[in-house]
C-alpha positions in Angstrom: 62.3 -9.6 19.4 64.8 -12.4 20.7 68.0 -9.8 21.4 65.6 -8.1 24.0 64.0 -11.3 25.2 67.8 -12.9 26.0 68.8 -9.8 27.7 65.3 -9.8 29.8 66.0 -13.3 30.6 69.3 -12.3 32.3 68.3 -9.7 34.4 64.3 -9.6 34.5 64.9 -5.9 35.9 66.8 -4.8 33.1 64.0 -1.8 32.7 65.9 0.1 30.1 65.5 -3.4 27.0 62.1 -3.7 28.6 61.0 -0.3 27.8 63.2 -0.5 24.5 61.1 -3.2 23.6 57.9 -2.0 24.6 58.3 1.2 22.2 59.1 -1.0 19.5 56.0 -2.9 20.2 54.3 0.5 20.2 55.9 1.4 16.9 54.5 -1.8 15.6 50.9 -1.5 17.1 51.5 -4.5 19.2 49.5 -2.9 22.1 48.7 -5.7 24.5 52.4 -7.0 24.1 53.7 -3.1 24.7 51.4 -2.8 27.8 52.7 -6.5 29.1 56.1 -5.0 29.2 55.3 -1.8 30.9 53.2 -3.5 33.8 56.5 -5.2 34.3 58.0 -2.4 34.8 55.6 -0.7 37.2 55.1 -3.8 39.1 58.6 -4.1 39.8 59.2 -0.2 40.3 56.4 2.1 40.1 58.9 5.2 40.0 61.5 4.2 37.9 62.5 6.7 35.3 59.8 9.4 36.6 57.2 6.6 35.9 57.7 6.6 32.2 56.2 3.2 32.0 52.8 4.0 33.7 52.9 7.0 31.5 53.0 4.9 28.5 50.3 2.7 29.4 48.1 5.5 29.8 48.8 7.0 26.6 48.2 3.8 24.8 44.9 3.6 26.5 43.8 7.2 25.8 44.7 6.3 22.3 42.7 3.2 22.1 39.7 4.7 23.8 37.4 6.1 21.2 37.0 9.8 21.3 33.6 11.7 22.8 32.0 13.9 20.3 30.5 17.0 21.7 27.0 16.7 22.2 26.9 12.7 22.4 24.1 11.1 23.7 24.4 9.4 26.6 26.3 6.0 26.5 23.6 3.2 27.7 24.8 1.3 30.7 27.2 4.2 31.8 26.1 7.1 34.3 26.4 10.7 33.3 29.7 10.9 34.1 30.7 7.9 32.1 31.2 5.5 35.3 30.1 1.9 33.8 26.9 0.4 35.4 26.4 -2.3 33.8 29.6 -4.4 34.0 30.8 -7.2 31.1 27.7 -6.8 29.3 28.8 -3.7 27.9 32.3 -4.5 27.3 31.5 -7.4 25.3 29.8 -5.4 22.6 33.4 -3.8 21.6 36.5 -5.7 21.9 38.6 -2.4 21.8 36.6 -1.4 24.7 37.5 -4.5 26.5 41.0 -4.2 25.5 41.1 -0.8 27.6 39.0 -1.8 30.3 41.4 -4.7 31.2 44.2 -2.8 31.1 43.0 -0.3 33.3 42.2 -2.9 35.9 46.1 -4.3 35.1 47.1 -0.9 35.5 45.3 0.0 38.6 46.1 -3.3 40.3 49.9 -2.7 40.1 50.2 0.4 41.3 48.1 -0.3 44.5 
């Protein structure tokens, strides 16, 4: 997306362009690139445009997280409340779970 990249290169705080680029990336299901653009917005201005960047990242993470079935058996390596107990070992079994976990951490660090 060279047209976006040129504008962003001129002005790193061009959040409208970053958001437009992220939305096109989301439409193309390029989740990591979209979340990277959105994280740039969050890191530079957490509250810009009613926190739209943060909200979009959360929406992507929810979309990528597998739904839990009712009455589902406990997940090995997690507590009853869903807290991860086994660390990276469990996430290595599922690359999508690792991606979700990675970007949750990145978002958390950007917000704190």
